C-alpha positions as CSV (number, residue, x, y, z in Angstrom):
1,X,75.5,21.5,108.3
2,X,75.6,20.3,104.4
3,X,73.0,17.4,103.8
4,X,70.3,15.2,105.5
5,X,71.7,12.0,107.2
6,X,70.1,8.8,106.1
7,X,67.2,7.2,108.1
8,X,68.2,3.9,108.3
9,X,72.2,2.9,108.7
10,X,74.5,1.0,110.8
11,X,75.6,3.1,113.4
12,X,79.4,3.1,112.4
13,X,78.0,4.5,108.9
14,X,76.1,7.1,111.0
15,X,78.9,8.6,112.7
16,X,80.9,8.6,109.0
17,X,78.1,10.4,107.9
18,X,78.2,13.1,110.9
19,X,81.6,13.6,110.6
20,X,81.9,14.2,106.8
21,X,78.7,16.0,106.8
22,X,79.7,18.7,109.8
23,X,83.0,19.3,107.6
24,X,82.8,19.5,104.0
25,X,80.4,18.6,101.0
26,X,81.8,14.9,100.5
27,X,79.7,14.2,96.8
28,X,79.9,15.9,93.3
29,X,77.5,15.1,90.7
30,X,79.0,15.6,87.1
31,X,77.2,14.6,83.7
32,X,78.8,12.4,81.5
33,X,80.3,14.7,78.7
34,X,81.9,17.0,81.3
35,X,83.4,14.0,82.9
36,X,84.2,12.4,79.5
37,X,85.0,14.9,77.2
38,X,89.1,14.6,77.4
39,X,90.0,17.5,75.8
40,X,88.1,19.8,77.9
41,X,90.7,19.9,80.8
42,X,94.4,19.0,80.5
43,X,97.7,18.9,82.5
44,X,98.5,22.5,80.9
45,X,102.5,22.4,79.3
46,X,104.5,24.9,81.1
47,X,107.3,27.1,79.2
48,X,110.0,28.8,80.2
49,X,110.3,32.7,80.8
50,X,113.0,34.9,82.1
51,X,110.4,35.4,85.4
52,X,110.3,31.4,85.6
53,X,107.4,28.6,84.6
54,X,104.1,30.0,82.8
55,X,101.7,28.2,81.8
56,X,101.0,28.0,77.9
57,X,97.5,29.0,76.1
58,X,95.6,27.5,73.8
59,X,92.1,28.1,72.8
60,X,89.5,25.3,74.5
61,X,87.9,22.8,71.9
62,X,86.0,19.9,72.9
63,X,83.1,17.5,72.6
64,X,81.7,13.9,73.6
65,X,79.2,12.2,71.9
66,X,76.1,10.0,73.4
67,X,76.4,7.2,71.1
68,X,72.9,5.7,71.9
69,X,71.4,9.0,72.2
70,X,72.6,10.4,69.0
71,X,73.5,13.3,70.6
72,X,76.6,15.9,70.9
73,X,77.9,18.3,73.4
74,X,80.4,20.5,72.7
75,X,82.8,23.0,74.5
76,X,84.6,26.1,73.4
77,X,86.2,29.1,75.1
78,X,89.1,31.1,74.8
79,X,91.8,29.4,77.0
80,X,92.2,25.5,77.9
81,X,91.2,24.6,81.5
82,X,93.7,22.8,83.3
83,X,93.1,20.5,86.5
84,X,93.5,23.5,88.6
85,X,90.0,24.7,87.0
86,X,88.8,20.9,87.5
87,X,89.4,21.5,91.3
88,X,87.4,24.3,91.2
89,X,84.7,23.1,89.0
90,X,84.3,20.1,91.4
91,X,84.2,22.2,94.3
92,X,81.1,24.4,93.2
93,X,79.5,21.1,92.0
94,X,80.2,19.5,95.4
95,X,78.6,22.7,97.1
96,X,75.6,22.5,95.1
97,X,74.9,18.7,95.1
98,X,74.6,19.3,99.1
99,X,72.8,22.2,98.6
100,X,70.0,20.4,96.5
101,X,70.5,22.9,93.4
102,X,68.4,21.2,90.4
103,X,65.9,19.9,92.4
104,X,62.7,21.5,93.7
105,X,63.1,23.9,96.8
106,X,60.6,24.3,99.5
107,X,58.4,26.5,97.2
108,X,58.2,24.1,94.5
109,X,60.8,26.1,92.2
110,X,64.0,24.3,90.9
111,X,67.0,25.5,92.8
112,X,69.2,26.8,89.9
113,X,71.8,28.7,92.0
114,X,74.6,28.3,94.5
115,X,76.4,30.5,96.4
116,X,78.7,31.0,99.4
117,X,81.9,32.3,100.8
118,X,85.1,31.9,98.9
119,X,86.7,30.4,102.0
120,X,83.9,28.0,101.5
121,X,84.7,27.0,97.8
122,X,88.4,26.7,98.8
123,X,87.9,24.3,101.5
124,X,85.5,22.5,99.2
125,X,88.4,21.9,96.7
126,X,91.0,21.0,99.0
127,X,92.5,23.6,101.1
128,X,96.4,22.0,99.7
129,X,94.8,21.9,96.3
130,X,97.0,23.0,93.2
131,X,94.3,26.0,93.2
132,X,95.9,27.5,95.8
133,X,99.2,27.1,94.4
134,X,101.0,30.2,92.6
135,X,101.9,28.5,89.9
136,X,104.0,30.6,88.2
137,X,106.1,31.1,91.4
138,X,105.6,27.7,92.6
139,X,105.2,29.0,96.0
140,X,102.0,28.5,98.7
141,X,99.7,30.9,98.3
142,X,98.3,33.3,101.2
143,X,94.5,32.6,102.0
144,X,93.3,35.7,99.9
145,X,96.0,34.9,97.0
146,X,93.8,31.5,97.4
147,X,90.3,33.5,96.9
148,X,92.2,35.4,94.1
149,X,93.2,32.9,92.2
150,X,89.9,31.0,92.6
151,X,88.0,33.9,91.0
152,X,90.1,34.3,88.2
153,X,89.4,30.0,87.7
154,X,85.6,30.5,88.0
155,X,86.2,33.4,85.5
156,X,87.7,31.1,83.1
157,X,84.9,28.3,83.9
158,X,82.6,31.3,82.7
159,X,84.1,32.0,79.7
160,X,83.5,28.0,78.3
161,X,80.5,27.9,75.7
162,X,78.7,24.7,75.8
163,X,76.1,23.2,72.9
164,X,74.3,20.6,72.2
165,X,73.0,19.3,68.9
166,X,69.4,18.7,70.6
167,X,69.1,22.4,72.0
168,X,69.2,25.6,70.1
169,X,72.3,28.1,70.6
170,X,74.8,27.8,73.7
171,X,75.1,28.5,77.1
172,X,78.1,29.2,79.7
173,X,79.3,26.2,81.5
174,X,79.2,28.0,84.5
175,X,77.7,31.7,85.3
176,X,78.2,35.0,87.8
177,X,75.2,36.0,89.3
178,X,74.8,39.7,87.8
179,X,73.3,41.1,91.2
180,X,76.0,39.6,93.4
181,X,79.3,41.4,94.1
182,X,82.5,38.7,94.1
183,X,84.1,40.6,96.9
184,X,80.9,39.3,98.7
185,X,81.0,35.5,97.7
186,X,80.3,33.8,94.8
187,X,76.7,33.1,93.1
188,X,76.7,31.0,90.0
189,X,74.4,29.1,88.0
190,X,75.3,26.1,86.0
191,X,74.6,24.9,82.0
192,X,72.0,22.5,81.4
193,X,74.0,19.5,81.1
194,X,75.6,20.3,84.8
195,X,71.7,21.5,86.2
196,X,70.4,17.9,84.7
197,X,73.4,15.8,86.6
198,X,72.2,17.7,89.6
199,X,68.8,16.9,89.5
200,X,66.9,18.6,86.6
201,X,65.4,18.1,83.6
202,X,64.3,14.8,81.6
203,X,67.7,13.1,82.3
204,X,68.0,14.4,85.8
205,X,68.6,10.5,86.7
206,X,72.0,10.1,84.9
207,X,74.9,11.3,86.5
208,X,78.1,10.4,87.6
209,X,79.6,10.7,91.5
210,X,82.7,12.2,92.4
211,X,83.7,11.4,95.7
212,X,85.4,14.6,96.9
213,X,86.9,13.0,100.1
214,X,89.0,10.7,97.7
215,X,89.5,13.7,95.3
216,X,90.8,16.1,98.3
217,X,93.4,12.9,99.1
218,X,95.0,13.4,95.8
219,X,98.0,15.5,94.9
220,X,99.2,15.1,91.6
221,X,97.3,16.7,88.3
222,X,97.8,13.2,86.6
223,X,96.0,11.2,89.4
224,X,93.2,13.9,89.8
225,X,92.0,13.8,86.4
226,X,92.5,10.2,85.9
227,X,90.3,9.9,89.3
228,X,87.3,12.6,88.1
229,X,87.1,10.1,84.6
230,X,87.7,7.0,86.3
231,X,83.7,8.2,87.9
232,X,82.8,6.5,84.4
233,X,83.3,3.2,86.3
234,X,79.9,1.7,88.1
235,X,80.0,1.7,91.4
236,X,80.5,-1.7,93.1
237,X,82.0,-3.3,89.9
238,X,85.0,-3.2,87.5
239,X,85.6,-2.0,83.9
240,X,89.0,-3.2,81.9
241,X,91.2,-0.7,79.9
242,X,94.7,-0.7,77.9
243,X,97.5,1.4,79.4
244,X,97.0,3.8,75.8
245,X,93.2,4.5,77.1
246,X,93.9,5.1,80.4
247,X,96.6,7.5,79.7
248,X,94.6,9.3,76.7
249,X,92.3,10.2,79.9
250,X,95.0,12.1,81.2
251,X,96.5,13.6,78.1
252,X,93.8,13.1,75.6
253,X,94.0,11.2,71.9
254,X,97.1,13.0,70.7
255,X,100.2,10.7,70.8
256,X,103.8,12.2,72.4
257,X,106.2,13.8,69.9
258,X,108.7,12.4,71.8
259,X,110.5,9.5,73.3
260,X,111.4,11.6,76.4
261,X,107.6,13.1,76.4
262,X,106.7,9.4,76.3
263,X,108.7,8.1,78.7
264,X,107.9,11.1,81.0
265,X,103.9,10.7,80.4
266,X,104.6,6.8,81.5
267,X,106.1,7.6,84.7
268,X,103.2,10.4,85.9
269,X,100.7,8.1,84.8
270,X,102.7,5.2,86.9
271,X,102.6,7.6,90.1
272,X,98.8,8.5,89.3
273,X,97.8,4.8,89.4
274,X,99.7,4.3,92.7
275,X,98.3,7.4,94.1
276,X,94.5,6.2,93.4
277,X,95.2,2.8,95.1
278,X,95.7,4.0,98.0
279,X,92.4,5.1,98.5
280,X,90.3,2.4,99.7
281,X,88.2,0.6,97.5
282,X,89.8,1.1,94.6
283,X,92.2,-1.1,92.8
284,X,93.7,-1.6,89.8
285,X,94.9,-5.1,88.4
286,X,97.0,-6.5,85.1
287,X,94.8,-9.2,83.8
288,X,95.2,-11.3,80.5
289,X,92.9,-10.9,77.4
290,X,91.7,-13.6,75.4
291,X,94.2,-11.5,72.8
292,X,97.4,-12.8,74.6
293,X,98.1,-8.6,75.7
294,X,97.3,-7.4,78.8
295,X,94.4,-4.7,80.4
296,X,94.0,-2.8,83.6
297,X,91.2,-3.9,85.5
298,X,90.0,-0.9,87.3
299,X,87.7,-2.0,90.4
300,X,85.2,0.8,92.3
301,X,83.7,-0.4,95.6
302,X,80.2,0.6,96.1
303,X,79.3,4.4,97.2
304,X,79.6,5.2,101.0
305,X,77.0,7.6,100.8
306,X,74.6,5.4,99.2
307,X,71.0,7.0,99.9
308,X,72.4,10.1,101.8
309,X,71.1,12.4,99.2
310,X,67.6,12.2,98.0
311,X,67.3,10.2,94.6
312,X,66.3,12.0,91.7
């Protein structure tokens, strides 16, 4: 349904691809800045209120610098984005990747928008995702409530402005089409950074892959966020990180203010590693370094979907 199958694969691989392609979009392309700007998505802090728990709200300010290219991408917005919003963006990019957004359509023009029903986006994000949960009451949301929460999440994504040092002006991370009624579904376009990752522009060949089959299996916010950031580990290879580097992928560079917060973060961090370890093809091994310390060696398998989407 969603995407073309490769023309030369083993029977087992083709059966797996057919099964996946008939159900959900399984691959999302992202640009490196959106993945590695650690302050772009956070595990939001909760504050106690008379009605229960509510999320604290702070303005968004994040940046990522391409050291070799010498350019910086900055993000700012009225509210900090949470892991719920990351799930929504992953779902949108998965649908857009499958729909060949950013590549040439049948008429030769670049496809720059994607549209669909809200139910499709709910499924692409993962039906059991935290996006489908009312955070204030901690109760599972109904189908209509899930749609409403997704609409609010996409609105937050649309409020984020993106500015690149090599382009004048700024643009929205995601933009709703003005000629489309949100009651009927969604129709959105993406900023240049995301569109380049999807396949357009001079930097169209540079993108990171998010395996959405894996992402939808992860339950905790820390695991989902760490899995997203580790997309920077090349498929079929490994990279080594300190515990501090891996924890900063979840909570940013700001150190914990108290010992209790440090212990809480370490517990969530260990749980996140345990979750990702259960995914086929991922491994976290503790290895010694020449300095006498220990680091995590993170291995990622080669993509199951190599060749499934046209190379850009």
